N, CA and C atoms as an extended XYZ file, in Angstrom:
480
Properties=species:S:1:pos:R:3:atomname:S:1:resname:S:1:resid:I:1 pbc="F F F"
N       -55.357      129.371      -68.475 N   UNK     1
C       -54.350      128.510      -67.872 CA  UNK     1
C       -55.090      127.485      -67.000 C   UNK     1
N       -54.744      126.225      -67.153 N   UNK     2
C       -55.372      125.172      -66.357 CA  UNK     2
C       -54.817      125.186      -64.926 C   UNK     2
N       -55.503      124.478      -64.045 N   UNK     3
C       -55.027      124.358      -62.659 CA  UNK     3
C       -53.628      123.758      -62.647 C   UNK     3
N       -53.421      122.699      -63.422 N   UNK     4
C       -52.106      122.045      -63.469 CA  UNK     4
C       -51.030      123.026      -63.947 C   UNK     4
N       -51.309      123.764      -65.003 N   UNK     5
C       -50.337      124.729      -65.522 CA  UNK     5
C       -50.032      125.801      -64.477 C   UNK     5
N       -51.055      126.254      -63.786 N   UNK     6
C       -50.868      127.265      -62.745 CA  UNK     6
C       -50.003      126.722      -61.606 C   UNK     6
N       -50.309      125.520      -61.132 N   UNK     7
C       -49.514      124.904      -60.063 CA  UNK     7
C       -48.070      124.696      -60.493 C   UNK     7
N       -47.876      124.196      -61.698 N   UNK     8
C       -46.505      123.970      -62.180 CA  UNK     8
C       -45.737      125.277      -62.283 C   UNK     8
N       -46.399      126.337      -62.728 N   UNK     9
C       -45.753      127.648      -62.784 CA  UNK     9
C       -45.312      128.088      -61.387 C   UNK     9
N       -46.219      127.955      -60.411 N   UNK    10
C       -45.890      128.356      -59.038 CA  UNK    10
C       -44.743      127.510      -58.478 C   UNK    10
N       -44.788      126.200      -58.697 N   UNK    11
C       -43.746      125.310      -58.168 CA  UNK    11
C       -42.391      125.592      -58.806 C   UNK    11
N       -42.370      125.803      -60.102 N   UNK    12
C       -41.101      126.090      -60.799 CA  UNK    12
C       -40.546      127.446      -60.378 C   UNK    12
N       -41.428      128.414      -60.162 N   UNK    13
C       -40.991      129.735      -59.686 CA  UNK    13
C       -40.386      129.612      -58.287 C   UNK    13
N       -41.054      128.862      -57.403 N   UNK    14
C       -40.528      128.681      -56.049 CA  UNK    14
C       -39.187      127.964      -56.058 C   UNK    14
N       -39.002      126.999      -56.953 N   UNK    15
C       -37.712      126.304      -57.055 CA  UNK    15
C       -36.625      127.270      -57.512 C   UNK    15
N       -36.934      128.105      -58.497 N   UNK    16
C       -35.965      129.098      -58.960 CA  UNK    16
C       -35.603      130.054      -57.823 C   UNK    16
N       -36.612      130.512      -57.063 N   UNK    17
C       -36.363      131.408      -55.928 CA  UNK    17
C       -35.494      130.732      -54.876 C   UNK    17
N       -35.781      129.468      -54.587 N   UNK    18
C       -35.001      128.738      -53.578 CA  UNK    18
C       -33.526      128.712      -53.960 C   UNK    18
N       -33.228      128.435      -55.204 N   UNK    19
C       -31.825      128.423      -55.640 CA  UNK    19
C       -31.180      129.796      -55.435 C   UNK    19
N       -31.875      130.847      -55.843 N   UNK    20
C       -31.321      132.199      -55.712 CA  UNK    20
C       -31.123      132.632      -54.273 C   UNK    20
N       -31.978      132.147      -53.387 N   UNK    21
C       -31.903      132.541      -51.985 CA  UNK    21
C       -30.971      131.673      -51.153 C   UNK    21
N       -30.763      130.427      -51.546 N   UNK    22
C       -30.086      129.469      -50.672 CA  UNK    22
C       -28.729      128.975      -51.147 C   UNK    22
N       -28.460      129.042      -52.419 N   UNK    23
C       -27.252      128.399      -52.942 CA  UNK    23
C       -25.951      128.921      -52.337 C   UNK    23
N       -25.928      130.168      -51.902 N   UNK    24
C       -24.688      130.735      -51.374 CA  UNK    24
C       -24.687      130.913      -49.849 C   UNK    24
N       -25.697      130.411      -49.171 N   UNK    25
C       -25.778      130.560      -47.706 CA  UNK    25
C       -24.829      129.564      -47.037 C   UNK    25
N       -24.030      130.063      -46.104 N   UNK    26
C       -23.072      129.218      -45.389 CA  UNK    26
C       -23.741      128.545      -44.187 C   UNK    26
N       -23.022      127.602      -43.603 N   UNK    27
C       -23.521      126.905      -42.409 CA  UNK    27
C       -23.820      127.897      -41.282 C   UNK    27
N       -22.879      128.804      -41.016 N   UNK    28
C       -23.080      129.782      -39.934 CA  UNK    28
C       -24.245      130.715      -40.237 C   UNK    28
N       -24.318      131.206      -41.461 N   UNK    29
C       -25.395      132.121      -41.838 CA  UNK    29
C       -26.765      131.456      -41.716 C   UNK    29
N       -26.811      130.162      -41.925 N   UNK    30
C       -28.091      129.447      -41.926 CA  UNK    30
C       -28.753      129.402      -40.550 C   UNK    30
N       -28.019      129.753      -39.502 N   UNK    31
C       -28.579      129.731      -38.147 CA  UNK    31
C       -28.931      131.125      -37.616 C   UNK    31
N       -28.711      132.164      -38.406 N   UNK    32
C       -29.011      133.536      -37.988 CA  UNK    32
C       -30.520      133.747      -38.005 C   UNK    32
N       -31.029      134.390      -36.969 N   UNK    33
C       -32.474      134.634      -36.868 CA  UNK    33
C       -32.836      136.101      -37.085 C   UNK    33
N       -31.872      136.980      -37.181 N   UNK    34
C       -32.165      138.387      -37.438 CA  UNK    34
C       -32.692      139.107      -36.214 C   UNK    34
N       -32.875      140.404      -36.368 N   UNK    35
C       -33.279      141.238      -35.232 CA  UNK    35
C       -34.675      140.915      -34.726 C   UNK    35
N       -35.549      140.420      -35.571 N   UNK    36
C       -36.919      140.104      -35.168 CA  UNK    36
C       -37.083      138.644      -34.750 C   UNK    36
N       -35.966      137.933      -34.622 N   UNK    37
C       -35.987      136.519      -34.217 CA  UNK    37
C       -36.872      135.661      -35.126 C   UNK    37
N       -36.829      135.955      -36.436 N   UNK    38
C       -37.590      135.118      -37.363 CA  UNK    38
C       -36.949      133.722      -37.402 C   UNK    38
N       -37.607      132.800      -37.999 N   UNK    39
C       -37.105      131.432      -38.072 CA  UNK    39
C       -35.802      131.395      -38.864 C   UNK    39
N       -34.811      130.670      -38.372 N   UNK    40
C       -33.549      130.605      -39.109 CA  UNK    40
C       -33.724      129.764      -40.368 C   UNK    40
N       -32.781      129.912      -41.280 N   UNK    41
C       -32.896      129.316      -42.604 CA  UNK    41
C       -32.948      127.793      -42.546 C   UNK    41
N       -32.206      127.162      -41.666 N   UNK    42
C       -32.252      125.694      -41.610 CA  UNK    42
C       -33.650      125.205      -41.261 C   UNK    42
N       -34.295      125.860      -40.289 N   UNK    43
C       -35.658      125.442      -39.961 CA  UNK    43
C       -36.592      125.718      -41.143 C   UNK    43
N       -36.412      126.864      -41.767 N   UNK    44
C       -37.290      127.225      -42.897 CA  UNK    44
C       -37.193      126.198      -44.023 C   UNK    44
N       -35.974      125.762      -44.339 N   UNK    45
C       -35.820      124.764      -45.404 CA  UNK    45
C       -36.526      123.470      -45.008 C   UNK    45
N       -36.312      123.014      -43.785 N   UNK    46
C       -36.991      121.805      -43.318 CA  UNK    46
C       -38.501      121.960      -43.379 C   UNK    46
N       -38.994      123.132      -43.026 N   UNK    47
C       -40.433      123.403      -43.072 CA  UNK    47
C       -40.949      123.336      -44.516 C   UNK    47
N       -40.178      123.865      -45.451 N   UNK    48
C       -40.591      123.818      -46.856 CA  UNK    48
C       -40.590      122.389      -47.386 C   UNK    48
N       -39.626      121.587      -46.951 N   UNK    49
C       -39.614      120.167      -47.328 CA  UNK    49
C       -40.871      119.498      -46.777 C   UNK    49
N       -41.181      119.773      -45.515 N   UNK    50
C       -42.401      119.231      -44.902 CA  UNK    50
C       -43.637      119.644      -45.712 C   UNK    50
N       -43.703      120.899      -46.120 N   UNK    51
C       -44.851      121.374      -46.907 CA  UNK    51
C       -44.943      120.650      -48.254 C   UNK    51
N       -43.799      120.395      -48.884 N   UNK    52
C       -43.811      119.606      -50.130 CA  UNK    52
C       -44.370      118.218      -49.865 C   UNK    52
N       -43.911      117.590      -48.791 N   UNK    53
C       -44.397      116.250      -48.440 CA  UNK    53
C       -45.900      116.284      -48.171 C   UNK    53
N       -46.355      117.302      -47.460 N   UNK    54
C       -47.780      117.435      -47.173 CA  UNK    54
C       -48.576      117.624      -48.469 C   UNK    54
N       -48.047      118.452      -49.370 N   UNK    55
C       -48.713      118.663      -50.659 CA  UNK    55
C       -48.870      117.348      -51.409 C   UNK    55
N       -47.816      116.562      -51.436 N   UNK    56
C       -47.890      115.261      -52.108 CA  UNK    56
C       -48.922      114.366      -51.432 C   UNK    56
N       -48.996      114.430      -50.112 N   UNK    57
C       -49.960      113.591      -49.392 CA  UNK    57
C       -51.400      113.998      -49.717 C   UNK    57
N       -51.634      115.276      -49.997 N   UNK    58
C       -52.969      115.721      -50.366 CA  UNK    58
C       -53.439      115.060      -51.653 C   UNK    58
N       -52.462      114.700      -52.488 N   UNK    59
C       -52.774      114.049      -53.760 CA  UNK    59
C       -52.739      112.525      -53.640 C   UNK    59
N       -52.567      112.025      -52.403 N   UNK    60
C       -52.566      110.583      -52.191 CA  UNK    60
C       -51.228      109.912      -52.428 C   UNK    60
N       -50.169      110.691      -52.547 N   UNK    61
C       -48.827      110.149      -52.777 CA  UNK    61
C       -48.128      109.946      -51.426 C   UNK    61
N       -47.657      108.754      -51.153 N   UNK    62
C       -46.979      108.461      -49.883 CA  UNK    62
C       -45.533      108.954      -49.938 C   UNK    62
N       -45.126      109.641      -48.883 N   UNK    63
C       -43.764      110.174      -48.781 CA  UNK    63
C       -43.060      109.467      -47.633 C   UNK    63
N       -41.886      108.915      -47.920 N   UNK    64
C       -41.127      108.129      -46.937 CA  UNK    64
C       -40.825      108.870      -45.640 C   UNK    64
N       -40.278      110.061      -45.731 N   UNK    65
C       -39.807      110.805      -44.554 CA  UNK    65
C       -40.852      111.761      -43.986 C   UNK    65
N       -42.124      111.520      -44.288 N   UNK    66
C       -43.161      112.474      -43.880 CA  UNK    66
C       -43.130      112.752      -42.372 C   UNK    66
N       -43.170      111.699      -41.557 N   UNK    67
C       -43.226      111.893      -40.100 CA  UNK    67
C       -41.968      112.565      -39.561 C   UNK    67
N       -40.817      112.219      -40.116 N   UNK    68
C       -39.543      112.814      -39.678 CA  UNK    68
C       -39.583      114.335      -39.836 C   UNK    68
N       -40.057      114.802      -40.962 N   UNK    69
C       -40.098      116.243      -41.215 CA  UNK    69
C       -41.282      116.907      -40.519 C   UNK    69
N       -42.415      116.213      -40.423 N   UNK    70
C       -43.605      116.796      -39.787 CA  UNK    70
C       -43.336      117.127      -38.327 C   UNK    70
N       -42.685      116.223      -37.623 N   UNK    71
C       -42.430      116.419      -36.191 CA  UNK    71
C       -41.450      117.574      -35.951 C   UNK    71
N       -40.393      117.627      -36.729 N   UNK    72
C       -39.323      118.603      -36.489 CA  UNK    72
C       -39.599      119.973      -37.119 C   UNK    72
N       -40.357      119.984      -38.234 N   UNK    73
C       -40.507      121.227      -38.996 CA  UNK    73
C       -41.956      121.645      -39.232 C   UNK    73
N       -42.900      120.920      -38.690 N   UNK    74
C       -44.306      121.280      -38.878 CA  UNK    74
C       -44.659      122.535      -38.104 C   UNK    74
N       -45.814      123.074      -38.384 N   UNK    75
C       -46.286      124.255      -37.670 CA  UNK    75
C       -46.295      124.016      -36.172 C   UNK    75
N       -45.797      124.976      -35.418 N   UNK    76
C       -45.769      124.868      -33.962 CA  UNK    76
C       -44.593      124.083      -33.413 C   UNK    76
N       -43.705      123.599      -34.285 N   UNK    77
C       -42.545      122.849      -33.786 CA  UNK    77
C       -41.568      123.785      -33.085 C   UNK    77
N       -40.809      123.228      -32.159 N   UNK    78
C       -39.799      123.996      -31.419 CA  UNK    78
C       -38.611      124.285      -32.345 C   UNK    78
N       -38.132      125.507      -32.310 N   UNK    79
C       -36.985      125.886      -33.134 CA  UNK    79
C       -35.764      125.986      -32.242 C   UNK    79
N       -34.783      125.148      -32.526 N   UNK    80
C       -33.563      125.109      -31.730 CA  UNK    80
C       -32.548      126.124      -32.242 C   UNK    80
N       -31.764      126.650      -31.332 N   UNK    81
C       -30.661      127.554      -31.683 CA  UNK    81
C       -29.375      126.767      -31.956 C   UNK    81
N       -29.397      125.464      -31.699 N   UNK    82
C       -28.223      124.614      -31.829 CA  UNK    82
C       -28.150      124.024      -33.235 C   UNK    82
N       -27.116      124.397      -33.975 N   UNK    83
C       -26.954      123.919      -35.357 CA  UNK    83
C       -26.879      122.398      -35.424 C   UNK    83
N       -26.367      121.765      -34.387 N   UNK    84
C       -26.227      120.306      -34.379 CA  UNK    84
C       -27.587      119.596      -34.375 C   UNK    84
N       -28.651      120.311      -34.078 N   UNK    85
C       -29.993      119.724      -34.087 CA  UNK    85
C       -30.583      119.613      -35.498 C   UNK    85
N       -29.865      120.145      -36.475 N   UNK    86
C       -30.359      120.174      -37.856 CA  UNK    86
C       -29.314      119.588      -38.798 C   UNK    86
N       -29.778      119.021      -39.910 N   UNK    87
C       -28.813      118.626      -40.940 CA  UNK    87
C       -28.085      119.871      -41.458 C   UNK    87
N       -26.949      119.663      -42.092 N   UNK    88
C       -26.196      120.770      -42.671 CA  UNK    88
C       -26.881      121.337      -43.904 C   UNK    88
N       -26.412      122.479      -44.344 N   UNK    89
C       -27.017      123.167      -45.478 CA  UNK    89
C       -26.950      122.339      -46.761 C   UNK    89
N       -25.849      121.663      -46.992 N   UNK    90
C       -25.728      120.867      -48.223 CA  UNK    90
C       -26.838      119.819      -48.283 C   UNK    90
N       -27.050      119.124      -47.175 N   UNK    91
C       -28.089      118.097      -47.119 CA  UNK    91
C       -29.484      118.699      -47.234 C   UNK    91
N       -29.733      119.790      -46.517 N   UNK    92
C       -31.052      120.423      -46.565 CA  UNK    92
C       -31.372      120.958      -47.953 C   UNK    92
N       -30.394      121.635      -48.564 N   UNK    93
C       -30.627      122.152      -49.924 CA  UNK    93
C       -30.942      121.012      -50.879 C   UNK    93
N       -30.144      119.960      -50.825 N   UNK    94
C       -30.350      118.820      -51.734 CA  UNK    94
C       -31.739      118.213      -51.537 C   UNK    94
N       -32.165      118.067      -50.286 N   UNK    95
C       -33.479      117.483      -50.003 CA  UNK    95
C       -34.601      118.417      -50.462 C   UNK    95
N       -34.432      119.720      -50.272 N   UNK    96
C       -35.447      120.672      -50.727 CA  UNK    96
C       -35.575      120.635      -52.248 C   UNK    96
N       -34.450      120.692      -52.946 N   UNK    97
C       -34.499      120.693      -54.403 CA  UNK    97
C       -35.076      119.369      -54.916 C   UNK    97
N       -34.737      118.278      -54.257 N   UNK    98
C       -35.285      116.968      -54.628 CA  UNK    98
C       -36.799      116.935      -54.414 C   UNK    98
N       -37.259      117.443      -53.266 N   UNK    99
C       -38.702      117.409      -52.995 CA  UNK    99
C       -39.464      118.311      -53.963 C   UNK    99
N       -38.866      119.436      -54.354 N   UNK   100
C       -39.515      120.315      -55.335 CA  UNK   100
C       -39.615      119.614      -56.695 C   UNK   100
N       -38.527      118.994      -57.102 N   UNK   101
C       -38.537      118.274      -58.381 CA  UNK   101
C       -39.556      117.136      -58.343 C   UNK   101
N       -39.635      116.463      -57.208 N   UNK   102
C       -40.611      115.385      -57.038 CA  UNK   102
C       -42.033      115.937      -57.178 C   UNK   102
N       -42.294      117.086      -56.577 N   UNK   103
C       -43.609      117.721      -56.699 CA  UNK   103
C       -43.905      118.065      -58.153 C   UNK   103
N       -42.960      118.681      -58.821 N   UNK   104
C       -43.155      119.080      -60.220 CA  UNK   104
C       -43.419      117.849      -61.082 C   UNK   104
N       -42.612      116.807      -60.902 N   UNK   105
C       -42.800      115.581      -61.679 CA  UNK   105
C       -44.164      114.958      -61.409 C   UNK   105
N       -44.551      114.898      -60.132 N   UNK   106
C       -45.822      114.269      -59.777 CA  UNK   106
C       -47.004      115.070      -60.315 C   UNK   106
N       -47.002      116.383      -60.101 N   UNK   107
C       -48.099      117.236      -60.569 CA  UNK   107
C       -48.229      117.135      -62.088 C   UNK   107
N       -47.113      116.982      -62.783 N   UNK   108
C       -47.138      116.855      -64.242 CA  UNK   108
C       -47.916      115.637      -64.709 C   UNK   108
N       -47.985      114.598      -63.871 N   UNK   109
C       -48.638      113.353      -64.275 CA  UNK   109
C       -50.103      113.260      -63.846 C   UNK   109
N       -50.555      114.182      -63.016 N   UNK   110
C       -51.907      114.118      -62.453 CA  UNK   110
C       -52.931      114.609      -63.480 C   UNK   110
N       -54.029      113.895      -63.570 N   UNK   111
C       -55.129      114.324      -64.447 CA  UNK   111
C       -55.745      115.604      -63.903 C   UNK   111
N       -56.132      116.481      -64.783 N   UNK   112
C       -56.723      117.765      -64.381 CA  UNK   112
C       -57.910      117.562      -63.433 C   UNK   112
N       -58.706      116.544      -63.674 N   UNK   113
C       -59.885      116.293      -62.830 CA  UNK   113
C       -59.503      115.921      -61.398 C   UNK   113
N       -58.294      115.378      -61.185 N   UNK   114
C       -57.863      115.000      -59.834 CA  UNK   114
C       -57.690      116.210      -58.920 C   UNK   114
N       -57.473      117.371      -59.494 N   UNK   115
C       -57.311      118.583      -58.682 CA  UNK   115
C       -58.635      119.041      -58.081 C   UNK   115
N       -59.732      118.524      -58.582 N   UNK   116
C       -61.057      118.889      -58.085 CA  UNK   116
C       -61.528      117.972      -56.960 C   UNK   116
N       -60.772      116.901      -56.667 N   UNK   117
C       -61.162      116.006      -55.575 CA  UNK   117
C       -61.232      116.798      -54.276 C   UNK   117
N       -62.168      116.399      -53.433 N   UNK   118
C       -62.399      117.117      -52.177 CA  UNK   118
C       -61.498      116.582      -51.070 C   UNK   118
N       -60.917      117.513      -50.326 N   UNK   119
C       -60.180      117.178      -49.111 CA  UNK   119
C       -60.876      117.878      -47.955 C   UNK   119
N       -60.755      117.338      -46.763 N   UNK   120
C       -61.424      117.915      -45.598 CA  UNK   120
C       -62.895      117.540      -45.589 C   UNK   120
N       -63.549      117.910      -44.504 N   UNK   121
C       -64.962      117.571      -44.342 CA  UNK   121
C       -65.740      118.768      -43.836 C   UNK   121
N       -67.039      118.734      -44.060 N   UNK   122
C       -67.928      119.772      -43.549 CA  UNK   122
C       -67.551      121.154      -44.056 C   UNK   122
N       -67.475      122.116      -43.122 N   UNK   123
C       -67.130      123.495      -43.485 CA  UNK   123
C       -65.711      123.624      -44.015 C   UNK   123
N       -64.874      122.638      -43.729 N   UNK   124
C       -63.472      122.693      -44.157 CA  UNK   124
C       -63.239      121.982      -45.489 C   UNK   124
N       -64.271      121.427      -46.087 N   UNK   125
C       -64.144      120.734      -47.373 CA  UNK   125
C       -63.776      121.739      -48.466 C   UNK   125
N       -62.833      121.334      -49.298 N   UNK   126
C       -62.400      122.183      -50.412 CA  UNK   126
C       -61.723      121.304      -51.458 C   UNK   126
N       -61.588      121.811      -52.683 N   UNK   127
C       -60.890      121.015      -53.696 CA  UNK   127
C       -59.392      120.962      -53.390 C   UNK   127
N       -58.758      119.863      -53.772 N   UNK   128
C       -57.337      119.685      -53.476 CA  UNK   128
C       -56.487      120.807      -54.073 C   UNK   128
N       -56.897      121.357      -55.234 N   UNK   129
C       -56.103      122.441      -55.832 CA  UNK   129
C       -56.013      123.632      -54.889 C   UNK   129
N       -57.059      123.844      -54.070 N   UNK   130
C       -57.065      124.955      -53.131 CA  UNK   130
C       -55.947      124.789      -52.098 C   UNK   130
N       -55.821      123.572      -51.557 N   UNK   131
C       -54.746      123.298      -50.605 CA  UNK   131
C       -53.372      123.418      -51.240 C   UNK   131
N       -53.241      122.936      -52.467 N   UNK   132
C       -51.937      122.986      -53.148 CA  UNK   132
C       -51.517      124.412      -53.469 C   UNK   132
N       -52.450      125.235      -53.934 N   UNK   133
C       -52.067      126.620      -54.230 CA  UNK   133
C       -51.772      127.393      -52.950 C   UNK   133
N       -52.524      127.101      -51.866 N   UNK   134
C       -52.203      127.742      -50.594 CA  UNK   134
C       -50.778      127.407      -50.182 C   UNK   134
N       -50.402      126.136      -50.272 N   UNK   135
C       -49.056      125.725      -49.848 CA  UNK   135
C       -47.980      126.341      -50.733 C   UNK   135
N       -48.243      126.516      -52.020 N   UNK   136
C       -47.281      127.187      -52.902 CA  UNK   136
C       -47.120      128.655      -52.501 C   UNK   136
N       -48.226      129.310      -52.155 N   UNK   137
C       -48.142      130.704      -51.692 CA  UNK   137
C       -47.465      130.781      -50.322 C   UNK   137
N       -47.717      129.796      -49.481 N   UNK   138
C       -47.078      129.707      -48.171 CA  UNK   138
C       -45.559      129.621      -48.333 C   UNK   138
N       -45.125      128.858      -49.305 N   UNK   139
C       -43.693      128.755      -49.569 CA  UNK   139
C       -43.124      130.105      -50.007 C   UNK   139
N       -43.871      130.825      -50.817 N   UNK   140
C       -43.427      132.137      -51.259 CA  UNK   140
C       -43.248      133.066      -50.064 C   UNK   140
N       -44.136      132.961      -49.089 N   UNK   141
C       -44.037      133.727      -47.841 CA  UNK   141
C       -42.730      133.400      -47.115 C   UNK   141
N       -42.411      132.107      -47.003 N   UNK   142
C       -41.165      131.723      -46.331 CA  UNK   142
C       -39.938      132.157      -47.139 C   UNK   142
N       -40.047      132.164      -48.451 N   UNK   143
C       -38.947      132.699      -49.253 CA  UNK   143
C       -38.715      134.171      -48.916 C   UNK   143
N       -39.799      134.898      -48.626 N   UNK   144
C       -39.669      136.293      -48.199 CA  UNK   144
C       -38.954      136.410      -46.864 C   UNK   144
N       -39.238      135.488      -45.935 N   UNK   145
C       -38.523      135.494      -44.659 CA  UNK   145
C       -37.031      135.228      -44.878 C   UNK   145
N       -36.718      134.310      -45.769 N   UNK   146
C       -35.312      134.016      -46.068 CA  UNK   146
C       -34.654      135.242      -46.705 C   UNK   146
N       -35.375      135.937      -47.571 N   UNK   147
C       -34.834      137.166      -48.179 CA  UNK   147
C       -34.537      138.207      -47.100 C   UNK   147
N       -35.404      138.324      -46.086 N   UNK   148
C       -35.155      139.258      -44.984 CA  UNK   148
C       -33.941      138.843      -44.165 C   UNK   148
N       -33.759      137.543      -43.972 N   UNK   149
C       -32.575      137.071      -43.253 CA  UNK   149
C       -31.320      137.398      -44.051 C   UNK   149
N       -31.381      137.228      -45.363 N   UNK   150
C       -30.242      137.584      -46.215 CA  UNK   150
C       -29.897      139.066      -46.046 C   UNK   150
N       -30.933      139.892      -45.950 N   UNK   151
C       -30.712      141.327      -45.762 CA  UNK   151
C       -30.017      141.574      -44.424 C   UNK   151
N       -30.463      140.885      -43.367 N   UNK   152
C       -29.841      141.011      -42.047 CA  UNK   152
C       -28.378      140.565      -42.079 C   UNK   152
N       -28.066      139.640      -42.983 N   UNK   153
C       -26.684      139.152      -43.121 CA  UNK   153
C       -25.817      140.110      -43.950 C   UNK   153
N       -26.440      141.149      -44.512 N   UNK   154
C       -25.705      142.081      -45.355 CA  UNK   154
C       -25.495      141.566      -46.761 C   UNK   154
N       -26.255      140.569      -47.146 N   UNK   155
C       -26.143      139.981      -48.485 CA  UNK   155
C       -26.804      140.878      -49.513 C   UNK   155
N       -26.287      140.781      -50.722 N   UNK   156
C       -26.904      141.482      -51.844 CA  UNK   156
C       -28.272      140.852      -52.109 C   UNK   156
N       -29.144      141.629      -52.724 N   UNK   157
C       -30.449      141.095      -53.116 CA  UNK   157
C       -30.241      139.955      -54.113 C   UNK   157
N       -31.046      138.939      -53.980 N   UNK   158
C       -30.936      137.787      -54.873 CA  UNK   158
C       -31.562      138.031      -56.233 C   UNK   158
N       -32.504      138.961      -56.293 N   UNK   159
C       -33.248      139.222      -57.533 CA  UNK   159
C       -33.458      140.716      -57.697 C   UNK   159
N       -33.608      141.118      -58.949 N   UNK   160
C       -33.975      142.498      -59.259 CA  UNK   160
C       -32.963      143.538      -58.960 C   UNK   160
């Protein structure tokens, strides 16, 4: 399996998981943090959109709303308990699914050799595919957090 095929498999799997985990979540449920105070679903979706934008930027693709999402949903950002501080679920879901489709479409057009380009410098230098696969696995981790929130909500398992 080529790097591109592997990335596309991971991205398509994450998109399928996102639909199964998010399509039935209500506005109120999206703000629940669970007993361990994990990140609520609205922040998680925004964070995943930010990660998609960051992934595209690693490949040299400019994303319009990059700064908007980076500031509010990047690592270390403040998580508000106020639902009014976040877009609604319909908007967040649509933006997440759009950003995933954009990633899939873009990765489909990239030459295999482009995944070997180096990002970072010195000890942190690595091929771009390394950053992209990390971010795809990172998304899978956040999907697990959303699955735990669903469990706290008393929701049925989304898969299996």
